[in-house]
VEXKE-338828 format. One record per residue: residue number from 1; residue in one letter; x, y, z of N, C-alpha, C in turn. Coordinates in steps of 0.001 Angstrom, whole numbers, always signed. Layout:
// VEXKE-338828
[NUM,a,[X,Y,Z],[X,Y,Z],[X,Y,Z]]
...
***
This chain:
// VEXKE-338828
[1,m,[-4697,+28394,-23111],[-5641,+28740,-22065],[-5429,+30207,-21698]]
[2,n,[-6516,+30994,-21718],[-6365,+32411,-21393],[-6199,+32607,-19887]]
[3,a,[-5856,+33829,-19496],[-5545,+34120,-18096],[-6732,+33859,-17183]]
[4,y,[-7942,+34191,-17642],[-9135,+33970,-16811],[-9328,+32477,-16532]]
[5,n,[-9216,+31652,-17575],[-9383,+30206,-17405],[-8289,+29616,-16512]]
[6,q,[-7073,+30140,-16617],[-5993,+29678,-15761],[-6287,+30000,-14298]]
[7,l,[-6758,+31206,-14046],[-7096,+31615,-12676],[-8247,+30768,-12138]]
[8,k,[-9254,+30546,-12959],[-10401,+29734,-12547],[-9949,+28309,-12223]]
[9,s,[-9105,+27747,-13054],[-8592,+26400,-12833],[-7777,+26344,-11544]]
[10,y,[-6930,+27325,-11333],[-6120,+27387,-10113],[-7015,+27475,-8883]]
[11,t,[-8035,+28313,-8936],[-8951,+28487,-7811],[-9682,+27192,-7498]]
[12,q,[-10117,+26484,-8539],[-10818,+25215,-8325],[-9903,+24177,-7679]]
[13,i,[-8670,+24105,-8134],[-7722,+23158,-7549],[-7411,+23539,-6104]]
[14,a,[-7209,+24821,-5856],[-6919,+25282,-4494],[-8069,+24947,-3557]]
[15,a,[-9298,+25134,-4022],[-10466,+24860,-3186],[-10588,+23369,-2881]]
[16,k,[-10175,+22525,-3805],[-10281,+21070,-3599],[-9180,+20524,-2706]]
[17,t,[-8053,+21220,-2640],[-6909,+20687,-1913],[-6593,+21451,-628]]
[18,a,[-7218,+22575,-404],[-6907,+23393,+769],[-7464,+22769,+2044]]
[19,p,[-6772,+22957,+3164],[-7305,+22514,+4451],[-8587,+23292,+4785]]
[20,p,[-9445,+22732,+5627],[-10724,+23393,+5944],[-10583,+24841,+6435]]
[21,g,[-9587,+25105,+7261],[-9403,+26471,+7764],[-9104,+27462,+6655]]
[22,v,[-8322,+27031,+5690],[-7984,+27894,+4551],[-9203,+28080,+3650]]
[23,l,[-10029,+27045,+3537],[-11260,+27180,+2751],[-12162,+28269,+3324]]
[24,i,[-12266,+28325,+4646],[-13077,+29367,+5286],[-12507,+30742,+4944]]
[25,l,[-11196,+30864,+4988],[-10550,+32120,+4629],[-10856,+32495,+3178]]
[26,m,[-10822,+31506,+2297],[-11141,+31753,+890],[-12590,+32210,+729]]
[27,l,[-13491,+31641,+1517],[-14905,+32060,+1459],[-15066,+33497,+1942]]
[28,f,[-14390,+33835,+3030],[-14433,+35231,+3489],[-13948,+36166,+2384]]
[29,d,[-12831,+35811,+1750],[-12272,+36661,+687],[-13230,+36794,-492]]
[30,k,[-13867,+35694,-860],[-14811,+35728,-1989],[-16025,+36590,-1651]]
[31,a,[-16546,+36458,-434],[-17690,+37281,-20],[-17304,+38757,-13]]
[32,l,[-16136,+39062,+522],[-15682,+40454,+553],[-15491,+41002,-855]]
[33,g,[-14953,+40198,-1746],[-14784,+40630,-3134],[-16117,+40927,-3797]]
[34,s,[-17097,+40076,-3551],[-18434,+40299,-4118],[-19052,+41577,-3562]]
[35,l,[-18876,+41811,-2272],[-19445,+43026,-1676],[-18743,+44279,-2187]]
[36,q,[-17437,+44196,-2392],[-16719,+45342,-2967],[-17217,+45630,-4381]]
[37,t,[-17465,+44582,-5151],[-17998,+44771,-6499],[-19403,+45355,-6438]]
[38,a,[-20198,+44898,-5471],[-21541,+45466,-5300],[-21452,+46956,-5014]]
[39,l,[-20487,+47360,-4195],[-20319,+48788,-3911],[-20033,+49583,-5177]]
[40,s,[-19266,+49003,-6089],[-18972,+49713,-7336],[-20257,+49940,-8134]]
[41,g,[-21233,+49050,-7961],[-22509,+49213,-8652],[-23262,+50463,-8232]]
[42,f,[-23070,+50896,-6999],[-23751,+52097,-6518],[-23269,+53349,-7251]]
[43,e,[-22113,+53247,-7896],[-21551,+54382,-8644],[-21995,+54401,-10104]]
[44,c,[-22607,+53325,-10576],[-23002,+53224,-11982],[-24121,+54215,-12307]]
[45,q,[-24002,+54842,-13456],[-25023,+55782,-13904],[-26166,+55080,-14627]]
[46,d,[-25849,+54008,-15334],[-26860,+53252,-16061],[-27685,+52441,-15056]]
[47,p,[-29001,+52681,-14990],[-29832,+52005,-13984],[-29786,+50475,-14079]]
[48,r,[-29762,+49955,-15289],[-29724,+48494,-15443],[-28409,+47928,-14908]]
[49,e,[-27311,+48530,-15309],[-26000,+48065,-14845],[-25880,+48214,-13331]]
[50,r,[-26383,+49328,-12803],[-26357,+49565,-11354],[-27095,+48452,-10617]]
[51,n,[-28334,+48209,-11009],[-29154,+47213,-10324],[-28585,+45804,-10458]]
[52,e,[-28116,+45451,-11655],[-27558,+44113,-11862],[-26282,+43903,-11052]]
[53,t,[-25420,+44904,-11052],[-24157,+44779,-10321],[-24415,+44648,-8825]]
[54,i,[-25281,+45494,-8311],[-25595,+45432,-6875],[-26253,+44101,-6540]]
[55,h,[-27316,+43777,-7261],[-28094,+42581,-6951],[-27270,+41302,-7065]]
[56,n,[-26599,+41115,-8189],[-25869,+39869,-8424],[-24750,+39654,-7411]]
[57,n,[-24062,+40712,-7051],[-22936,+40568,-6135],[-23369,+40452,-4681]]
[58,i,[-24426,+41127,-4303],[-24968,+40913,-2954],[-25501,+39491,-2846]]
[59,r,[-26143,+39015,-3898],[-26666,+37644,-3899],[-25532,+36628,-3717]]
[60,r,[-24405,+36841,-4408],[-23254,+35939,-4260],[-22730,+35958,-2826]]
[61,a,[-22615,+37146,-2267],[-22140,+37256,-879],[-23107,+36583,+84]]
[62,l,[-24405,+36741,-152],[-25405,+36094,+696],[-25293,+34575,+624]]
[63,e,[-25048,+34036,-551],[-24876,+32585,-686],[-23706,+32093,+164]]
[64,i,[-22624,+32841,+150],[-21450,+32458,+931],[-21744,+32570,+2425]]
[65,i,[-22380,+33651,+2831],[-22712,+33841,+4245],[-23657,+32738,+4719]]
[66,r,[-24613,+32379,+3889],[-25532,+31295,+4262],[-24791,+29963,+4349]]
[67,f,[-23827,+29752,+3472],[-23026,+28534,+3537],[-22211,+28507,+4836]]
[68,l,[-21581,+29640,+5161],[-20809,+29716,+6397],[-21706,+29445,+7608]]
[69,k,[-22890,+30037,+7590],[-23835,+29836,+8703],[-24246,+28369,+8789]]
[70,g,[-24516,+27753,+7665],[-24922,+26352,+7643],[-23806,+25395,+8009]]
[71,s,[-22571,+25848,+7910],[-21420,+25001,+8216],[-21051,+25010,+9696]]
[72,l,[-21687,+25876,+10461],[-21361,+25955,+11889],[-21746,+24662,+12596]]
[73,n,[-20869,+24185,+13431],[-21161,+23025,+14263],[-21665,+23566,+15599]]
[74,m,[-22979,+23595,+15745],[-23586,+24229,+16910],[-23299,+23453,+18199]]
[75,e,[-23143,+22150,+18104],[-22872,+21356,+19303],[-21434,+21557,+19779]]
[76,a,[-20490,+21419,+18881],[-19084,+21532,+19264],[-18650,+22983,+19427]]
[77,g,[-19316,+23896,+18709],[-18890,+25293,+18696],[-19325,+26116,+19882]]
[78,g,[-20306,+25632,+20615],[-20748,+26323,+21825],[-21163,+27762,+21594]]
[79,e,[-20744,+28623,+22503],[-21126,+30037,+22474],[-20591,+30749,+21239]]
[80,l,[-19394,+30386,+20791],[-18836,+31015,+19587],[-19714,+30733,+18379]]
[81,a,[-20137,+29490,+18228],[-20998,+29137,+17090],[-22323,+29891,+17168]]
[82,m,[-22877,+30014,+18362],[-24131,+30762,+18528],[-23945,+32227,+18149]]
[83,t,[-22849,+32812,+18577],[-22568,+34215,+18263],[-22380,+34405,+16769]]
[84,l,[-21626,+33511,+16138],[-21423,+33609,+14690],[-22741,+33429,+13941]]
[85,q,[-23579,+32516,+14398],[-24876,+32304,+13755],[-25719,+33584,+13816]]
[86,r,[-25756,+34212,+14971],[-26509,+35472,+15105],[-25911,+36559,+14216]]
[87,l,[-24601,+36602,+14159],[-23931,+37599,+13324],[-24234,+37362,+11841]]
[88,y,[-24196,+36105,+11403],[-24514,+35795,+10011],[-25972,+36123,+9686]]
[89,f,[-26885,+35871,+10625],[-28284,+36265,+10423],[-28382,+37780,+10242]]
[90,y,[-27654,+38500,+11073],[-27661,+39965,+10981],[-27094,+40421,+9636]]
[91,f,[-25996,+39801,+9186],[-25422,+40138,+7878],[-26465,+39932,+6781]]
[92,e,[-27166,+38811,+6842],[-28205,+38531,+5843],[-29258,+39630,+5830]]
[93,e,[-29724,+39978,+7000],[-30765,+41006,+7125],[-30308,+42330,+6522]]
[94,r,[-29096,+42741,+6849],[-28572,+44022,+6351],[-28383,+43989,+4831]]
[95,l,[-27882,+42873,+4312],[-27636,+42793,+2874],[-28927,+42708,+2079]]
[96,v,[-29900,+41970,+2576],[-31192,+41889,+1879],[-31828,+43276,+1834]]
[97,k,[-31773,+43994,+2941],[-32342,+45346,+2979],[-31592,+46282,+2019]]
[98,s,[-30272,+46201,+2009],[-29488,+47041,+1092],[-29797,+46717,-359]]
[99,n,[-29979,+45436,-646],[-30275,+45021,-2011],[-31669,+45490,-2428]]
[100,t,[-32627,+45354,-1539],[-34001,+45742,-1851],[-34136,+47246,-2044]]
[101,k,[-33541,+48003,-1149],[-33669,+49465,-1194],[-32576,+50146,-2006]]
[102,k,[-31592,+49370,-2425],[-30437,+49885,-3172],[-29745,+51017,-2407]]
[103,h,[-29527,+50750,-1098],[-28742,+51639,-236],[-27482,+50904,+173]]
[104,r,[-26373,+51597,+170],[-25093,+50954,+424],[-24729,+50820,+1891]]
[105,d,[-25491,+51419,+2797],[-25139,+51417,+4221],[-24915,+50007,+4767]]
[106,g,[-25830,+49095,+4482],[-25707,+47734,+4980],[-24509,+47008,+4406]]
[107,v,[-24213,+47270,+3144],[-23053,+46640,+2501],[-21775,+47121,+3178]]
[108,d,[-21677,+48433,+3404],[-20501,+48982,+4088],[-20339,+48370,+5477]]
[109,e,[-21435,+48251,+6204],[-21384,+47707,+7561],[-20942,+46240,+7559]]
[110,v,[-21518,+45456,+6661],[-21161,+44035,+6606],[-19697,+43872,+6195]]
[111,i,[-19222,+44682,+5270],[-17812,+44610,+4876],[-16920,+44851,+6087]]
[112,t,[-17236,+45861,+6866],[-16428,+46177,+8045],[-16362,+44984,+9006]]
[113,h,[-17512,+44401,+9301],[-17549,+43270,+10230],[-16905,+42013,+9626]]
[114,l,[-17167,+41782,+8347],[-16621,+40592,+7687],[-15100,+40681,+7571]]
[115,e,[-14579,+41885,+7344],[-13121,+42063,+7316],[-12516,+41734,+8676]]
[116,g,[-13192,+42143,+9743],[-12718,+41816,+11086],[-12691,+40314,+11326]]
[117,l,[-13757,+39625,+10919],[-13799,+38167,+11056],[-12711,+37510,+10211]]
[118,r,[-12570,+37979,+8991],[-11579,+37412,+8078],[-10168,+37576,+8637]]
[119,n,[-9876,+38771,+9140],[-8534,+39028,+9671],[-8269,+38220,+10937]]
[120,a,[-9274,+38078,+11787],[-9116,+37249,+12987],[-8883,+35795,+12594]]
[121,w,[-9608,+35329,+11590],[-9443,+33946,+11121],[-8037,+33749,+10559]]
[122,a,[-7564,+34700,+9762],[-6220,+34605,+9180],[-5152,+34601,+10272]]
[123,t,[-5340,+35413,+11294],[-4405,+35454,+12415],[-4373,+34119,+13141]]
[124,m,[-5557,+33537,+13355],[-5648,+32240,+14018],[-4943,+31166,+13184]]
[125,l,[-5161,+31173,+11872],[-4502,+30191,+11004],[-2984,+30364,+11031]]
[126,a,[-2541,+31608,+11006],[-1103,+31873,+11035],[-503,+31398,+12354]]
[127,a,[-1214,+31611,+13461],[-726,+31160,+14764],[-675,+29642,+14820]]
[128,q,[-1647,+28986,+14243],[-1634,+27525,+14186],[-455,+27043,+13350]]
[129,g,[-211,+27726,+12248],[+919,+27365,+11387],[+2241,+27560,+12104]]
[130,d,[+2360,+28653,+12867],[+3582,+28919,+13630],[+3820,+27828,+14668]]
[131,s,[+2753,+27408,+15335],[+2915,+26406,+16392],[+3202,+25016,+15811]]
[132,q,[+2861,+24818,+14540],[+3088,+23519,+13899],[+4306,+23550,+12973]]
[133,g,[+4962,+24713,+12897],[+6120,+24825,+12036],[+5784,+25047,+10581]]
[134,n,[+4522,+25415,+10268],[+4101,+25652,+8889],[+3921,+27144,+8682]]
[135,l,[+4942,+27871,+8509],[+4857,+29324,+8356],[+4283,+29702,+7011]]
[136,g,[+3484,+30764,+7013],[+2992,+31334,+5782],[+1832,+30604,+5134]]
[137,e,[+1176,+29684,+5815],[+53,+28936,+5235],[-1113,+29857,+4927]]
[138,a,[-1441,+30760,+5832],[-2589,+31646,+5635],[-2109,+32824,+4912]]
***
């Protein structure tokens, strides 16, 4: 089994066995990775490669953001869920515009905000692990 297949297999197993909080962290990381790859597309000289790299990776990030938005429990989540829903809508709007116009401004902005959410989520998971005696989970 080559290294790529091993990594893919590991990722699939991790996704199936990880606690829900860790899955959210993994989704944030995957979305951020896709957006970083999309940014690299803005540097491509070949128009086809540029457009494909930007489009495909923004599309992947949008799928994840839409999944995160759809996973919100609006009844139990209260004001936080409402705020996250509005934020995810805004992320979608910025990324669709960046993809359509092939401008990186929206991608940069969403990365900044998504990194903040991801880091806050990781901190929360680590604090939960500390209080439960499970250090290093996140």
